[in-house]
C-alpha positions as CSV (number, residue, x, y, z in Angstrom):
1,M,5.7,-9.2,14.1
2,N,5.2,-8.3,17.7
3,R,5.3,-4.9,19.3
4,Q,8.8,-5.4,20.3
5,A,9.9,-6.2,16.8
6,L,7.8,-3.2,15.5
7,S,9.6,-0.8,18.0
8,V,12.9,-2.2,16.6
9,Y,11.8,-1.7,13.0
10,L,10.9,1.8,13.6
11,Q,14.1,2.6,15.2
12,T,15.9,1.1,12.4
13,L,13.9,3.3,9.9
14,E,14.9,6.4,11.9
15,Q,18.7,5.3,11.9
16,A,18.3,4.9,8.0
17,G,17.4,8.4,7.8
18,W,13.3,8.1,7.8
19,H,12.0,11.0,9.8
20,R,8.7,10.2,11.4
21,T,6.5,13.0,11.0
22,S,3.4,11.8,12.7
23,Q,1.6,8.8,14.1
24,G,-2.1,7.8,14.9
25,G,-4.2,5.1,15.3
26,T,-7.9,3.8,16.2
27,E,-9.6,4.9,19.4
28,K,-9.5,1.4,20.7
29,G,-6.0,1.0,20.1
30,S,-6.2,-1.9,17.6
31,T,-4.4,-0.1,14.8
32,E,-1.3,2.0,15.0
33,V,-0.1,4.2,11.8
34,Y,3.3,5.6,11.7
35,F,4.2,8.2,8.9
36,H,7.6,8.7,7.6
37,I,9.4,11.1,5.0
38,K,13.0,10.7,3.9
39,G,13.8,13.2,1.2
40,N,10.9,13.3,-1.2
41,A,9.8,9.9,-0.4
42,L,6.9,8.7,1.9
43,L,6.4,5.7,4.0
44,T,3.6,4.6,5.9
45,V,3.7,1.8,8.5
46,V,0.5,0.3,9.6
47,F,0.5,-2.1,12.7
48,T,-2.9,-4.2,13.8
49,A,-4.1,-6.9,16.0
50,D,-4.3,-9.3,13.1
51,E,-2.0,-12.1,13.9
52,K,-1.7,-13.1,10.2
53,N,-0.8,-10.1,8.9
54,P,-0.1,-7.4,11.5
55,V,2.1,-5.1,9.4
56,S,1.7,-3.3,6.0
57,L,3.8,-0.8,4.2
58,R,2.9,1.9,1.9
59,Y,5.5,3.6,-0.2
60,R,5.3,6.6,-2.4
61,E,8.0,8.4,-4.3
62,G,7.5,12.0,-4.0
63,A,8.4,14.8,-6.5
64,A,11.5,17.1,-5.8
65,D,10.5,20.5,-4.4
66,E,12.2,22.3,-7.1
67,P,11.2,25.7,-8.8
68,R,9.2,25.1,-11.9
69,N,7.5,27.7,-14.0
70,G,3.7,28.0,-12.7
71,A,4.2,25.4,-10.0
72,I,3.4,25.8,-6.5
73,R,6.1,25.2,-3.7
74,K,5.5,23.1,-0.5
75,A,5.9,26.5,1.6
76,Q,3.1,28.1,-0.6
77,A,0.8,25.2,-0.5
78,I,0.7,24.6,3.2
79,P,-1.3,27.5,4.3
80,L,-3.8,27.0,1.4
81,I,-4.3,23.3,2.4
82,Q,-4.6,24.3,6.0
83,K,-7.6,26.2,5.0
84,S,-9.2,23.4,3.2
85,L,-8.7,21.0,6.0
86,E,-12.1,18.9,6.5
87,R,-11.4,18.8,10.3
88,A,-9.3,20.8,12.8
89,G,-5.5,20.3,12.8
90,T,-2.1,21.7,11.9
91,I,-0.2,20.5,8.8
92,T,3.1,18.8,10.3
93,A,4.4,17.3,7.0
94,L,3.6,17.6,3.3
95,A,5.0,15.7,0.1
96,E,4.3,16.1,-3.7
97,L,3.3,12.8,-5.4
98,E,4.9,12.1,-8.5
99,I,2.5,11.1,-11.0
100,P,3.7,11.1,-14.9
101,G,2.1,13.9,-16.7
102,T,0.3,15.7,-13.7
103,F,2.4,19.0,-13.9
104,E,3.8,18.6,-17.4
105,K,0.3,17.8,-19.2
106,A,-2.4,19.0,-16.9
107,G,-0.6,21.8,-15.1
108,M,-1.5,20.2,-11.8
109,Q,0.1,19.2,-8.7
110,I,-1.0,16.5,-6.1
111,F,0.1,16.8,-2.3
112,E,-0.3,14.1,0.5
113,A,-0.6,16.2,3.9
114,Y,-0.2,15.0,7.4
115,A,-1.8,16.7,10.3
116,D,-1.4,16.1,13.9
117,G,-0.6,12.6,14.0
118,D,-2.7,11.5,11.1
119,C,-3.0,11.7,7.3
120,A,-5.1,14.7,6.4
121,G,-5.6,13.2,2.7
122,C,-4.4,14.3,-0.9
123,F,-5.1,17.8,-2.3
124,L,-5.0,18.8,-5.9
125,F,-3.5,22.0,-6.9
126,C,-3.5,24.1,-10.1
127,G,-1.7,27.1,-9.4
128,T,-3.2,28.6,-6.3
129,S,-6.4,26.8,-6.8
130,V,-6.8,23.9,-4.5
131,L,-9.2,20.8,-4.4
132,P,-9.2,18.3,-1.4
133,L,-9.2,14.8,-2.8
134,G,-11.2,13.2,-0.1
135,M,-10.0,11.1,3.1
136,W,-9.3,7.7,1.2
137,Q,-7.7,5.4,3.6
138,G,-7.8,2.5,1.3
139,A,-6.0,2.3,-2.2
140,Q,-5.5,5.2,-4.4
141,E,-4.1,5.6,-7.8
142,F,-3.7,8.4,-10.4
143,C,-3.3,8.8,-14.1
144,V,-3.3,11.6,-16.5
145,A,-5.3,11.6,-19.9
146,D,-7.8,13.8,-22.1
147,I,-10.7,11.7,-21.4
148,D,-13.2,13.7,-23.1
149,A,-11.0,14.4,-25.9
150,D,-11.3,18.4,-25.6
151,G,-7.8,19.2,-25.9
152,E,-7.2,19.5,-22.0
153,Y,-5.8,16.9,-19.9
154,E,-7.6,15.6,-16.8
155,L,-6.6,13.9,-13.6
156,I,-8.0,10.4,-13.2
157,Q,-8.3,9.1,-9.8
158,S,-9.3,5.6,-8.6
159,A,-9.8,5.0,-4.9
160,I,-11.1,2.2,-2.9
161,I,-12.4,2.3,0.7
162,G,-14.0,-0.1,3.1
163,S,-13.6,-3.8,3.9
164,G,-15.7,-6.9,2.8
165,L,-18.0,-5.1,0.5
166,V,-15.8,-2.3,-0.6
167,M,-16.7,0.9,-2.7
168,Q,-14.7,1.9,-5.8
169,R,-14.7,5.4,-7.0
170,I,-13.4,7.0,-10.3
171,A,-13.1,10.6,-10.8
172,A,-11.7,13.0,-13.5
173,Y,-10.7,16.5,-12.3
174,K,-10.2,19.5,-14.6
175,Y,-9.1,23.0,-14.3
176,G,-11.8,25.6,-15.9
177,S,-15.3,26.8,-15.2
178,P,-17.7,24.2,-13.8
179,P,-20.6,23.9,-16.4
180,D,-23.1,23.8,-13.5
181,T,-22.0,27.1,-11.8
182,K,-22.4,30.8,-12.8
183,S,-18.9,31.5,-11.7
184,A,-16.9,33.1,-14.6
185,G,-13.6,32.4,-12.9
186,K,-11.6,29.1,-13.4
187,Q,-11.2,26.7,-10.7
188,L,-10.2,23.0,-10.1
189,Y,-13.6,20.7,-9.9
190,E,-14.7,17.0,-10.6
191,A,-15.9,17.0,-14.2
192,Y,-16.8,13.1,-14.3
193,G,-17.4,10.6,-11.5
194,S,-19.0,7.1,-10.7
195,A,-19.0,4.9,-7.8
196,W,-20.0,1.1,-7.5
197,A,-19.2,-1.8,-5.2
198,L,-16.9,-4.5,-5.5
199,G,-17.5,-7.9,-4.0
200,N,-13.7,-8.7,-3.0
201,E,-11.7,-6.2,-0.4
202,Y,-8.4,-7.5,-1.8
203,A,-9.2,-6.2,-5.5
204,E,-7.2,-3.1,-6.3
205,L,-8.0,-1.4,-9.2
206,L,-5.3,0.6,-11.5
207,P,-5.9,3.3,-13.9
208,L,-3.3,3.3,-16.9
209,A,-3.4,6.0,-19.8
210,V,-3.1,4.4,-23.1
211,G,-2.3,7.1,-25.7
212,E,-3.5,10.5,-24.9
213,T,-7.3,10.1,-24.7
214,Q,-7.8,6.5,-23.4
215,V,-7.7,5.2,-19.8
216,R,-7.8,1.2,-19.2
217,L,-8.6,0.0,-15.8
218,Y,-6.7,-3.0,-14.7
219,C,-7.7,-5.2,-11.5
220,L,-4.9,-6.8,-9.4
221,L,-6.1,-9.2,-6.9
222,R,-4.1,-9.7,-3.7
223,D,-4.4,-12.0,-0.6
224,A,-4.7,-11.0,2.8
225,R,-0.8,-10.5,3.2
226,G,-0.7,-8.2,0.1
227,K,0.9,-10.8,-2.2
228,P,-0.4,-10.5,-5.8
229,L,-2.4,-13.5,-6.9
230,S,-3.8,-12.5,-10.4
231,A,-4.7,-9.7,-12.7
232,G,-7.4,-8.8,-15.0
233,E,-9.0,-6.3,-16.9
234,F,-12.1,-3.9,-16.5
235,G,-11.7,-2.4,-20.1
236,V,-11.6,1.2,-21.3
237,L,-13.3,3.9,-19.2
238,R,-16.1,5.3,-21.1
239,L,-18.0,8.7,-20.4
240,Q,-21.6,8.2,-19.4
241,D,-23.2,11.6,-19.3
242,R,-21.0,13.2,-16.4
243,G,-20.0,9.5,-15.0
244,L,-17.4,7.1,-16.0
245,E,-17.6,3.3,-16.3
246,P,-15.4,0.7,-17.5
247,E,-16.9,-1.1,-20.5
248,A,-16.4,-4.4,-19.0
249,L,-17.3,-3.7,-15.3
250,R,-20.5,-5.7,-15.2
251,D,-18.8,-8.7,-16.6
252,S,-16.4,-8.9,-13.7
253,P,-16.7,-11.5,-10.9
254,F,-16.1,-8.7,-8.4
255,Y,-18.9,-6.5,-9.4
256,V,-21.9,-6.3,-7.2
257,D,-24.9,-4.6,-8.4
258,L,-26.7,-2.6,-5.5
259,W,-29.1,-0.6,-7.5
């Protein structure tokens, strides 16, 4: 797809009811990113100078902005996210991600925000408590489980960033009193987390809750065009002190030991 075809495609999206909230790109102009919202859904179009794979799409189904007991609405979330932005900017669009069990089991909500022509990242809410989940431009997936079996559900985040040798990040978030602080008040915090390197930039790791307390990590390998090639499994996520590690991590052909 060349630039003229991209322009026609973007116009077709707008005619189909997709509202472009913002757009961004790299300083050298080698990558262009266009963010769209239609109803509660989000669509990101990325155009690059790569002749083999110039366009990639990212689609997310959003949750309806309806009154729910204990839930925060978009209009209430925007000023709280605005205060939490890691960089200067004004929120131009916001969508709640629909992750099964996030609100029903954990009492949490995830919003993806857009500010001044670029994605501002995802933000985790529990009531009015807000926690930025980082600026992950690569694959990012979530599930909900009581991974430490303490009777309270955690949000599990799997995120990948980089190219070539990529970094994989797994974290579990809770709402309560962090054990390493003196604060008596409750807040959102990272209870468990780990990071490691993967030797294949097209390996996408997907967390899946199995039952109430177990999470299994699956690996989906894609080619440069995003077409699925094969799938594997990293095994059950195990707690290691304050860290998380899949039981079969070091047996994976994609694992790279840097330490």
